[in-house]
C-alpha positions, 0 to 999 in steps of 0.5 A: 576320280573317286575317294576310298575309305581305309581303316588303318590299325584295324584287326578282329578286335579293333576297328582302327582309324579311318582315312579317306584317300582322294587320288587326283591328277593334280591338286584342286584348290586348297579351299576345295580340298578343305571343303571335301575333307569337311564334308567327308567328315573322317579324321583325315583325308589325304589327297595324292597326286602321282609325280613319278614312278612309285612317287606321289605328292600328298596333302592332308586335311582334317575336317577343319584344317590342313595339317603338315603330317598324318601317318595313318592317312599315309598308310591308308594311301599306301594300301590303296596305291599298292593295289593299283596295277602301276604299283603291283611289283613295287614294295616301296612308295615315296610320298612327298609333302611340303614337310618332307618325304615319307616312305611306305613299305609292304611288310607281309600283310602290314604297311610300314612308314618311317617318320622323324622322331620328336624330341620331348622336354620334361615339363610341369603340367601347365595351368588348367591341363589336368582339369581339362583332362579330368585327371587328379595327378600325372606321373610325368609330363613332357612337351614337344614342338606341337604336342604335350604328353602326360604319363598316368599310373595305369591303362585303366586310367588312360581308358577312363579319361573324359576330357573337357574338349572346350577347355582342352582346345584352349590349351596352347598345344596342337595335341594332348597325349595320355599314356601308361605302361601296358597291362599284358596286351601291349608294352604301352597304351595311349589316347590322343586328343586334338580339339584344336584341329576339329578332332576331339579324339583321334582313334589311332594317331601315328604322329603321336607315336613319334613321341611315344616310341622314344618315350617308352623305349627309354623307360623299357630299354627296348627299341621294338614295342607294341602299342594299343590306342584305347579310343572307342574304335581302338587300334593295334600297332608296332613301333621301332625307335631308331634314334632320330626316326620312328618306324610304325607298322600296322594293318590297313583294310579297304572297306567293302561296300562304302559308297564312293562319290566323285569330287564334283558330286561332293562339291555340289552337295 
């Protein structure tokens, strides 16, 4: 079987976040999947295995580590799988992982997925965090079970962040989210950094928006919001705060002309 590259949250202005999708009849050994993800070198590679009509088992790997959830690679997987003859008449797919079940739906030209919202607890920035992010001050700070979120005064400040990734990787968090109110094109903007996972900056991070959506919904008193991620490639998405769940909607474009290598070929490199 071959792998496919899909750019999620891409439009005419933003190139979005790429993911590799590796359909397989059964999961290869974890070591082989990790090796493949490292060699492909994209932020996340999703391995998907059919388990029933419209249902797939899924596992996600960054170049350096298996992770328990990846929204953009799930959207990428759904875009590829919706294009298969077996799913031509389906508007919904079910993805089963060791971390739970995700559903992906066609919504016009977009793909929507529904994820658990993440609880945030206000906190002071821990020692060394602001220096690692290159920030003098923050407007607010909050932590979840795995990530830390800091609000800064403007979108320009978000765009200008230049982290010390080695120092950031020593912080006791999986990821680091920097956000601010939007300046006209969107309700809020963000950037996300995951050096501990081998991804210094994630181009568009869906799981971060499971924190960002409830954070900004409370501040702006609206459930449906538009968001921009101000990374190098950039991405545009919509989010909906539904209490204990967050719905994320975005584009997903299969790249034309991308070389596709079979798993065995890649393993021999």
